[in-house]
C-alpha positions in Angstrom: -17.0 -6.1 -11.1 -13.9 -5.9 -8.9 -14.4 -4.6 -5.4 -12.1 -1.6 -5.1 -9.9 -1.4 -2.0 -7.8 1.8 -1.5 -4.4 1.4 0.2 -2.7 4.3 1.9 1.0 3.7 2.7 3.1 5.8 5.0 6.8 5.2 4.7 9.1 5.2 7.8 11.2 3.0 10.1 9.9 1.0 13.0 11.0 1.5 16.6 11.3 4.2 19.2 14.5 5.8 18.0 12.9 6.7 14.7 9.7 8.2 16.0 9.0 11.8 15.0 12.1 11.9 12.8 12.1 13.5 9.3 12.2 10.1 7.6 9.1 9.0 9.5 6.7 11.7 8.3 4.8 9.0 6.3 4.2 7.1 9.5 3.0 10.3 11.2 0.4 10.9 8.5 -0.9 7.3 8.8 -1.1 7.7 12.6 -3.1 11.0 12.2 -5.5 9.3 9.7 -5.9 6.4 12.1 -6.7 8.9 14.8 -9.2 10.9 12.6 -11.0 7.7 11.6 -10.8 6.0 15.0 -9.1 3.1 13.3 -6.1 1.8 15.4 -3.4 0.0 13.4 -3.9 -3.3 15.3 -3.4 -5.8 12.6 0.0 -7.2 12.1 0.8 -9.1 8.9 2.7 -8.7 5.6 5.7 -7.3 7.6 3.5 -4.3 8.5 1.0 -2.8 10.9 -2.3 -2.0 9.3 -6.0 -1.1 9.8 -8.9 -1.9 7.5 -11.5 0.9 7.6 -15.0 0.9 6.1 -15.7 4.4 4.9 -18.6 5.8 2.9 -16.3 5.7 -0.2 -15.5 2.0 0.4 -12.8 0.0 2.1 -9.5 1.7 2.9 -6.4 0.1 4.3 -3.8 2.2 6.3 -0.4 0.6 6.2 2.9 1.2 8.0 5.5 -1.2 6.6 7.8 -2.5 9.4 10.6 -3.7 7.1 12.7 -0.6 7.5 12.6 2.0 4.8 14.8 0.4 2.1 12.7 -2.8 2.0 9.2 -1.1 2.1 8.2 -3.0 -1.1 8.5 -6.3 0.7 5.5 -5.3 2.9 3.4 -3.5 0.3 3.4 -6.0 -2.6 2.2 -9.1 -0.6 -0.6 -7.0 1.0 -1.7 -5.6 -2.4 -1.7 -9.2 -3.8 -3.7 -10.5 -0.8 -6.4 -7.8 -1.0 -6.4 -7.6 -4.8 -5.4 -3.9 -4.8 -4.4 -2.3 -8.1 -1.5 0.1 -8.3 -3.8 3.0 -9.3 -5.6 2.5 -5.9 -2.6 3.2 -3.7 -1.2 6.5 -2.3 2.3 6.6 -0.8 3.3 9.3 1.7 7.0 10.0 2.3 9.6 12.6 3.2 11.3 14.7 0.5 14.6 16.5 0.8 14.0 18.7 -2.3 11.0 20.5 -0.8 10.9 23.1 1.9 9.9 21.7 5.3 6.1 21.4 5.5 5.5 21.9 1.7 3.5 19.2 -0.1 3.9 18.0 -3.6 1.4 15.4 -5.0 2.5 13.4 -8.0 1.0 10.4 -10.0 4.4 9.1 -11.1 8.1 9.7 -11.0 11.5 8.3 -10.2 12.7 7.4 -6.7 14.8 10.6 -6.6 17.3 8.9 -4.3 14.6 7.8 -1.8 15.3 4.2 -0.8 11.7 3.5 0.3 10.4 4.6 -3.2 13.2 2.6 -4.9 12.0 -0.5 -3.1 8.4 0.2 -4.1 9.3 0.7 -7.8 11.2 -2.5 -7.7 8.4 -4.6 -6.2 5.5 -2.9 -8.1 7.3 -3.0 -11.4 6.3 0.6 -12.2 7.0 4.2 -11.3 3.4 5.1 -11.9 1.7 5.3 -8.5 0.1 8.2 -6.6 2.3 9.9 -3.9 2.2 12.7 -1.5 5.7 14.1 -0.9 6.2 16.0 2.4 9.1 18.4 2.4 11.8 18.1 5.1 14.4 20.3 3.4 18.1 19.6 2.8 20.6 19.0 5.6 22.7 21.9 6.7 26.2 22.1 5.2 28.5 19.3 6.5 25.7 17.1 7.8 25.3 13.7 6.3 21.9 13.0 4.7 21.4 9.8 6.7 22.0 11.6 10.0 19.7 14.4 9.0 16.7 12.4 7.9 17.0 10.3 11.1 17.0 13.4 13.3 13.9 15.1 14.8 12.4 18.3 13.6 13.4 21.5 15.3 10.9 23.3 17.6 10.4 26.0 14.9 9.7 23.4 12.3 7.2 21.4 14.4 4.3 23.8 13.7 4.6 23.7 9.9 5.2 19.9 10.1 1.9 19.5 12.0 0.1 21.6 9.4 1.7 19.4 6.6 0.5 16.2 8.3 -3.0 17.6 8.6 -2.9 18.8 4.9 -1.7 15.3 3.8 -4.6 13.7 5.6 -7.0 16.2 3.9 -5.5 15.3 0.6 -5.9 11.5 1.2 -9.6 12.1 2.3 -10.2 14.2 -0.9 -8.5 11.4 -3.0 -11.1 8.9 -1.7 -13.8 11.0 -3.4 -12.1 12.5 -6.5 -9.6 11.4 -9.2 -6.0 11.9 -8.1 -5.4 14.4 -10.9 -8.1 16.7 -9.4 -6.5 16.3 -5.9 -3.1 17.2 -7.4 -4.5 20.3 -8.9 -6.2 21.3 -5.7 -3.3 20.7 -3.3 -0.3 21.6 -5.5 -1.9 25.0 -6.2 -2.5 25.8 -2.5 0.1 27.9 -0.9 1.4 25.3 1.5 5.0 26.5 2.0 
């Protein structure tokens, strides 16, 4: 019987200028999980920073790819191969322009929807069928380029709902370690998390 390892991936860009930007919300969720589980991301390999955590539910790896967003798959695929992780045992957390800031939407499959990190993952995994937690960052204001917007920081007003969204994303991950992802989707997509 295969030893099941779960992989939780937060998408973002490495480096100081990108910290706490909209595009890095996936990194923020991984940091919060690492904090909750007292598991610093102190291992550097596969073009990423990761932590291996032994939890009651089994082994879980937290990963922040350091390839820059549009090459995320180049970090994820080799790590999955090395640890013999199946696609159904991963959860990807990333920002979504089509959701209100702070709103969560869990999905078990779907297209990239213009998100370069997801595009790269689909390309390297050879499938669109993987579990994901999309965290809303809203659309840019009129006249602002999408690239500039996602690389900007949240407003003071947004920071409260963003903190709540990060906490809820962590709760969803912890629930997904115990239950099938379809149950987690039902639970967290139903919640009023606007």
